LODO-522008 format. One record per residue (C-alpha): x, y, z; residue in one letter; residue number from 0; chain. Coordinates in steps of 0.5 Angstrom, whole numbers, padded with zeros to 4 digits, always signed. Layout:
LODO-522008
((X,Y,Z),'A',NUM,'A')
...
//
This chain:
LODO-522008
((+0253,+0273,+0252),'M',0,'A')
((+0231,+0280,+0247),'T',1,'A')
((+0225,+0280,+0242),'N',2,'A')
((+0198,+0292,+0216),'T',3,'A')
((+0193,+0294,+0215),'S',4,'A')
((+0192,+0295,+0207),'T',5,'A')
((+0188,+0300,+0203),'A',6,'A')
((+0182,+0297,+0200),'P',7,'A')
((+0183,+0295,+0193),'A',8,'A')
((+0180,+0298,+0187),'P',9,'A')
((+0173,+0295,+0184),'A',10,'A')
((+0174,+0291,+0178),'A',11,'A')
((+0172,+0295,+0172),'P',12,'A')
((+0165,+0294,+0169),'A',13,'A')
((+0165,+0289,+0163),'A',14,'A')
((+0165,+0292,+0156),'A',15,'A')
((+0158,+0294,+0153),'A',16,'A')
((+0160,+0292,+0146),'A',17,'A')
((+0165,+0289,+0142),'E',18,'A')
((+0165,+0295,+0137),'A',19,'A')
((+0164,+0300,+0143),'K',20,'A')
((+0169,+0304,+0147),'P',21,'A')
((+0170,+0301,+0154),'E',22,'A')
((+0167,+0305,+0160),'I',23,'A')
((+0169,+0304,+0167),'S',24,'A')
((+0164,+0304,+0172),'A',25,'A')
((+0166,+0308,+0179),'A',26,'A')
((+0168,+0304,+0185),'P',27,'A')
((+0162,+0303,+0189),'P',28,'A')
((+0162,+0307,+0196),'S',29,'A')
((+0164,+0302,+0202),'P',30,'A')
((+0158,+0300,+0206),'T',31,'A')
((+0159,+0304,+0213),'P',32,'A')
((+0162,+0298,+0218),'G',33,'A')
((+0164,+0293,+0212),'A',34,'A')
((+0171,+0291,+0212),'P',35,'A')
((+0176,+0294,+0207),'A',36,'A')
((+0177,+0289,+0201),'A',37,'A')
((+0184,+0285,+0201),'L',38,'A')
((+0189,+0286,+0196),'P',39,'A')
((+0190,+0281,+0191),'A',40,'A')
((+0196,+0276,+0194),'A',41,'A')
((+0201,+0278,+0189),'S',42,'A')
((+0200,+0285,+0191),'E',43,'A')
((+0205,+0288,+0196),'K',44,'A')
((+0205,+0295,+0199),'K',45,'A')
((+0211,+0299,+0198),'D',46,'A')
((+0217,+0297,+0202),'G',47,'A')
((+0214,+0291,+0205),'E',48,'A')
((+0218,+0285,+0205),'E',49,'A')
((+0217,+0278,+0204),'D',50,'A')
((+0215,+0274,+0210),'K',51,'A')
((+0220,+0269,+0213),'E',52,'A')
((+0219,+0263,+0218),'P',53,'A')
((+0218,+0264,+0225),'Q',54,'A')
((+0218,+0260,+0231),'N',55,'A')
((+0217,+0261,+0239),'T',56,'A')
((+0224,+0264,+0240),'L',57,'A')
((+0224,+0269,+0234),'T',58,'A')
((+0218,+0271,+0237),'G',59,'A')
((+0221,+0274,+0243),'H',60,'A')
((+0226,+0278,+0239),'F',61,'A')
((+0226,+0286,+0240),'T',62,'A')
((+0225,+0291,+0234),'E',63,'A')
((+0232,+0293,+0235),'A',64,'A')
((+0234,+0286,+0235),'E',65,'A')
((+0231,+0284,+0228),'W',66,'A')
((+0234,+0291,+0225),'K',67,'A')
((+0241,+0288,+0227),'A',68,'A')
((+0239,+0281,+0225),'L',69,'A')
((+0237,+0283,+0218),'K',70,'A')
((+0243,+0287,+0217),'D',71,'A')
((+0248,+0282,+0220),'F',72,'A')
((+0245,+0277,+0215),'R',73,'A')
((+0247,+0281,+0209),'T',74,'A')
((+0254,+0280,+0211),'Q',75,'A')
((+0254,+0272,+0211),'L',76,'A')
((+0257,+0271,+0205),'P',77,'A')
((+0263,+0276,+0206),'D',78,'A')
((+0263,+0273,+0213),'I',79,'A')
((+0265,+0266,+0210),'L',80,'A')
((+0269,+0269,+0205),'A',81,'A')
((+0273,+0272,+0211),'E',82,'A')
((+0273,+0266,+0215),'A',83,'A')
((+0275,+0261,+0209),'F',84,'A')
((+0280,+0266,+0205),'P',85,'A')
((+0282,+0259,+0201),'D',86,'A')
((+0276,+0257,+0199),'K',87,'A')
((+0273,+0261,+0193),'P',88,'A')
((+0266,+0258,+0193),'E',89,'A')
((+0265,+0260,+0201),'A',90,'A')
((+0261,+0266,+0200),'K',91,'A')
((+0255,+0261,+0197),'S',92,'A')
((+0257,+0255,+0201),'T',93,'A')
((+0252,+0252,+0206),'P',94,'A')
((+0255,+0251,+0213),'F',95,'A')
((+0253,+0247,+0219),'T',96,'A')
((+0253,+0249,+0226),'I',97,'A')
((+0250,+0246,+0232),'W',98,'A')
((+0246,+0241,+0228),'G',99,'A')
((+0243,+0247,+0223),'V',100,'A')
((+0245,+0248,+0216),'V',101,'A')
((+0246,+0255,+0214),'V',102,'A')
((+0245,+0257,+0207),'D',103,'A')
((+0249,+0264,+0206),'P',104,'A')
((+0245,+0265,+0200),'T',105,'A')
((+0238,+0265,+0203),'K',106,'A')
((+0239,+0265,+0211),'P',107,'A')
((+0232,+0267,+0213),'K',108,'A')
((+0229,+0261,+0210),'S',109,'A')
((+0230,+0258,+0216),'D',110,'A')
((+0228,+0261,+0223),'A',111,'A')
((+0233,+0257,+0227),'R',112,'A')
((+0239,+0260,+0223),'V',113,'A')
((+0236,+0267,+0226),'S',114,'A')
((+0236,+0264,+0233),'V',115,'A')
((+0243,+0262,+0232),'I',116,'A')
((+0246,+0269,+0229),'L',117,'A')
((+0242,+0272,+0234),'M',118,'A')
((+0246,+0269,+0239),'K',119,'A')
((+0253,+0272,+0236),'F',120,'A')
((+0249,+0279,+0236),'L',121,'A')
((+0247,+0279,+0243),'R',122,'A')
((+0254,+0276,+0246),'A',123,'A')
((+0256,+0283,+0243),'R',124,'A')
((+0251,+0287,+0245),'N',125,'A')
((+0248,+0288,+0238),'L',126,'A')
((+0254,+0291,+0235),'N',127,'A')
((+0254,+0287,+0228),'A',128,'A')
((+0262,+0289,+0227),'T',129,'A')
((+0264,+0285,+0234),'A',130,'A')
((+0259,+0280,+0232),'A',131,'A')
((+0262,+0279,+0225),'R',132,'A')
((+0269,+0278,+0228),'E',133,'A')
((+0266,+0273,+0233),'M',134,'A')
((+0263,+0269,+0228),'L',135,'A')
((+0269,+0269,+0223),'V',136,'A')
((+0273,+0267,+0229),'N',137,'A')
((+0268,+0261,+0231),'T',138,'A')
((+0268,+0258,+0224),'L',139,'A')
((+0275,+0258,+0224),'R',140,'A')
((+0276,+0255,+0230),'W',141,'A')
((+0271,+0250,+0229),'R',142,'A')
((+0275,+0248,+0223),'E',143,'A')
((+0282,+0248,+0226),'S',144,'A')
((+0279,+0244,+0232),'F',145,'A')
((+0276,+0239,+0228),'D',146,'A')
((+0269,+0238,+0232),'I',147,'A')
((+0267,+0232,+0228),'E',148,'A')
((+0274,+0228,+0230),'A',149,'A')
((+0273,+0230,+0237),'A',150,'A')
((+0266,+0227,+0237),'L',151,'A')
((+0268,+0221,+0234),'K',152,'A')
((+0274,+0220,+0239),'E',153,'A')
((+0274,+0215,+0244),'E',154,'A')
((+0276,+0217,+0251),'F',155,'A')
((+0279,+0213,+0257),'P',156,'A')
((+0272,+0210,+0260),'K',157,'A')
((+0275,+0210,+0267),'D',158,'A')
((+0277,+0217,+0267),'L',159,'A')
((+0271,+0220,+0263),'F',160,'A')
((+0265,+0216,+0263),'D',161,'A')
((+0262,+0218,+0270),'N',162,'A')
((+0265,+0225,+0269),'M',163,'A')
((+0260,+0228,+0264),'G',164,'A')
((+0253,+0226,+0264),'I',165,'A')
((+0247,+0229,+0260),'I',166,'A')
((+0241,+0227,+0265),'Q',167,'A')
((+0234,+0230,+0264),'G',168,'A')
((+0231,+0237,+0263),'R',169,'A')
((+0230,+0243,+0267),'D',170,'A')
((+0223,+0246,+0268),'K',171,'A')
((+0224,+0250,+0261),'G',172,'A')
((+0225,+0243,+0257),'N',173,'A')
((+0233,+0245,+0257),'R',174,'A')
((+0238,+0239,+0257),'P',175,'A')
((+0241,+0239,+0264),'V',176,'A')
((+0249,+0237,+0264),'V',177,'A')
((+0253,+0235,+0270),'Y',178,'A')
((+0260,+0235,+0270),'N',179,'A')
((+0263,+0231,+0276),'I',180,'A')
((+0269,+0233,+0278),'Y',181,'A')
((+0269,+0230,+0285),'G',182,'A')
((+0268,+0223,+0288),'G',183,'A')
((+0272,+0218,+0286),'N',184,'A')
((+0275,+0222,+0280),'Q',185,'A')
((+0283,+0221,+0279),'D',186,'A')
((+0283,+0229,+0277),'L',187,'A')
((+0291,+0228,+0276),'K',188,'A')
((+0290,+0223,+0271),'A',189,'A')
((+0284,+0227,+0268),'V',190,'A')
((+0288,+0233,+0267),'F',191,'A')
((+0295,+0230,+0265),'S',192,'A')
((+0293,+0231,+0258),'D',193,'A')
((+0290,+0238,+0258),'V',194,'A')
((+0289,+0237,+0250),'Q',195,'A')
((+0285,+0231,+0251),'R',196,'A')
((+0281,+0234,+0256),'F',197,'A')
((+0279,+0240,+0252),'I',198,'A')
((+0277,+0235,+0246),'R',199,'A')
((+0273,+0231,+0251),'W',200,'A')
((+0270,+0237,+0254),'R',201,'A')
((+0268,+0240,+0247),'V',202,'A')
((+0265,+0234,+0245),'A',203,'A')
((+0261,+0234,+0251),'L',204,'A')
((+0259,+0241,+0250),'Q',205,'A')
((+0257,+0239,+0242),'E',206,'A')
((+0253,+0233,+0245),'R',207,'A')
((+0249,+0237,+0249),'S',208,'A')
((+0248,+0243,+0244),'V',209,'A')
((+0245,+0237,+0239),'A',210,'A')
((+0239,+0236,+0244),'L',211,'A')
((+0237,+0244,+0242),'L',212,'A')
((+0232,+0245,+0237),'D',213,'A')
((+0233,+0252,+0236),'F',214,'A')
((+0225,+0253,+0236),'T',215,'A')
((+0223,+0252,+0243),'E',216,'A')
((+0229,+0251,+0246),'V',217,'A')
((+0236,+0254,+0245),'D',218,'A')
((+0240,+0253,+0252),'Q',219,'A')
((+0242,+0248,+0257),'T',220,'A')
((+0243,+0248,+0264),'L',221,'A')
((+0249,+0246,+0268),'Q',222,'A')
((+0251,+0243,+0274),'I',223,'A')
((+0258,+0242,+0276),'H',224,'A')
((+0259,+0238,+0282),'D',225,'A')
((+0266,+0239,+0287),'Y',226,'A')
((+0264,+0234,+0292),'A',227,'A')
((+0271,+0231,+0295),'G',228,'A')
((+0276,+0235,+0291),'V',229,'A')
((+0282,+0237,+0295),'S',230,'A')
((+0287,+0243,+0294),'L',231,'A')
((+0292,+0238,+0292),'S',232,'A')
((+0288,+0236,+0286),'S',233,'A')
((+0289,+0244,+0283),'R',234,'A')
((+0295,+0243,+0279),'D',235,'A')
((+0298,+0247,+0273),'A',236,'A')
((+0295,+0242,+0268),'N',237,'A')
((+0288,+0243,+0272),'S',238,'A')
((+0289,+0251,+0272),'K',239,'A')
((+0291,+0251,+0264),'A',240,'A')
((+0285,+0246,+0262),'A',241,'A')
((+0280,+0251,+0266),'A',242,'A')
((+0283,+0257,+0263),'S',243,'A')
((+0283,+0254,+0256),'E',244,'A')
((+0276,+0251,+0256),'S',245,'A')
((+0273,+0258,+0259),'T',246,'A')
((+0276,+0261,+0253),'N',247,'A')
((+0273,+0257,+0248),'I',248,'A')
((+0266,+0257,+0251),'F',249,'A')
((+0266,+0264,+0252),'G',250,'A')
((+0269,+0265,+0245),'S',251,'A')
((+0265,+0260,+0241),'H',252,'A')
((+0259,+0258,+0244),'Y',253,'A')
((+0255,+0264,+0246),'P',254,'A')
((+0249,+0265,+0249),'E',255,'A')
((+0248,+0257,+0250),'L',256,'A')
((+0248,+0257,+0257),'L',257,'A')
((+0241,+0259,+0261),'H',258,'A')
((+0244,+0257,+0268),'K',259,'A')
((+0250,+0254,+0272),'K',260,'A')
((+0251,+0252,+0279),'F',261,'A')
((+0257,+0250,+0282),'F',262,'A')
((+0255,+0245,+0288),'I',263,'A')
((+0259,+0242,+0294),'N',264,'A')
((+0264,+0247,+0293),'V',265,'A')
((+0269,+0247,+0299),'P',266,'A')
((+0270,+0253,+0302),'S',267,'A')
((+0277,+0254,+0300),'W',268,'A')
((+0275,+0254,+0293),'M',269,'A')
((+0270,+0259,+0293),'T',270,'A')
((+0275,+0265,+0292),'W',271,'A')
((+0277,+0261,+0285),'I',272,'A')
((+0270,+0262,+0282),'F',273,'A')
((+0271,+0270,+0284),'W',274,'A')
((+0278,+0270,+0281),'A',275,'A')
((+0275,+0268,+0274),'F',276,'A')
((+0270,+0274,+0274),'K',277,'A')
((+0275,+0278,+0271),'T',278,'A')
((+0275,+0272,+0265),'L',279,'A')
((+0268,+0272,+0264),'I',280,'A')
((+0263,+0277,+0261),'P',281,'A')
((+0259,+0280,+0266),'S',282,'A')
((+0252,+0277,+0263),'A',283,'A')
((+0255,+0270,+0263),'T',284,'A')
((+0258,+0271,+0270),'F',285,'A')
((+0251,+0273,+0273),'A',286,'A')
((+0248,+0266,+0271),'K',287,'A')
((+0253,+0263,+0275),'M',288,'A')
((+0251,+0261,+0283),'A',289,'A')
((+0256,+0257,+0288),'V',290,'A')
((+0252,+0253,+0292),'I',291,'A')
((+0254,+0249,+0299),'G',292,'A')
((+0253,+0242,+0300),'S',293,'A')
((+0247,+0241,+0305),'S',294,'A')
((+0241,+0237,+0302),'T',295,'A')
((+0237,+0243,+0304),'S',296,'A')
((+0242,+0248,+0300),'S',297,'A')
((+0242,+0244,+0294),'L',298,'A')
((+0234,+0243,+0294),'Q',299,'A')
((+0233,+0250,+0295),'S',300,'A')
((+0237,+0252,+0289),'A',301,'A')
((+0236,+0247,+0284),'L',302,'A')
((+0228,+0245,+0285),'L',303,'A')
((+0226,+0252,+0283),'P',304,'A')
((+0229,+0250,+0276),'H',305,'A')
((+0229,+0242,+0276),'I',306,'A')
((+0223,+0238,+0277),'D',307,'A')
((+0224,+0233,+0283),'A',308,'A')
((+0223,+0227,+0278),'K',309,'A')
((+0228,+0230,+0274),'E',310,'A')
((+0233,+0231,+0279),'L',311,'A')
((+0238,+0226,+0282),'P',312,'A')
((+0237,+0223,+0289),'K',313,'A')
((+0244,+0225,+0290),'R',314,'A')
((+0242,+0232,+0289),'Y',315,'A')
((+0235,+0232,+0293),'G',316,'A')
((+0231,+0230,+0288),'G',317,'A')
((+0227,+0223,+0286),'D',318,'A')
((+0230,+0221,+0280),'A',319,'A')
((+0234,+0214,+0280),'E',320,'A')
((+0240,+0217,+0276),'A',321,'A')
((+0248,+0216,+0276),'F',322,'A')
//
């Protein structure tokens, strides 16, 4: 789960000849050949013309079909909120926050970033407003029940998670780069011993990376998953459950936030696993993924077209002094 001329205004009427005499209007002068047409007053508006709304770089890429779908989708926001929060009488008119952006259902076109976020749900569902509505309703419900704020405040064991998820640098499109280190010295048995703890940690990492997006110039992240040293024995029932649940969460509730994902240092025995996940992931998302080997040349060939050498850690063939 992409982007009037106005008629001349009539000339002002001639001044009244005298207070007691009837007013006589002068005929509008013929326009001089080649002269620009007179502009309408600021308060005048052509029939069917809409008030202009704020734009940004990202909305500038919306297509005509996307704008049409978006305008219809925005009118549904009050009803979407009422459906998402049936126990809240004021839901229809109460602003909510998602990914750091406040969405006011009573005036959603006042902030171009709101349009960018709503478009993500539409694009994830091929501009089908009904399907996009269902996705947004479910996402709002999930965010409340999951308690995103609590996950962000939760303290996770540093020895297990501090070096497992790292947000480091930007790619050539100024997107944040997120590294997930599943190999190396990670004790994966301990990491996945509590599946729900891992899910809360992983969602918190996702929220911190999304918080770096401005939804004006940048609205996606680039991810690198490193599997160096991962053994077959580390893939137990818990790790499978965590992978399945996290894949479902990100596919269902974080649409169109991924620019590209690289799986690197992947052992040969793991390659088939990624192909198995193809059935669980939307085809558009799967197309953004690439499985890369472990040689320096392979890493550089895959990553340097996307990440400048000064931003890419040395361990992956770049020049950056990083983790």
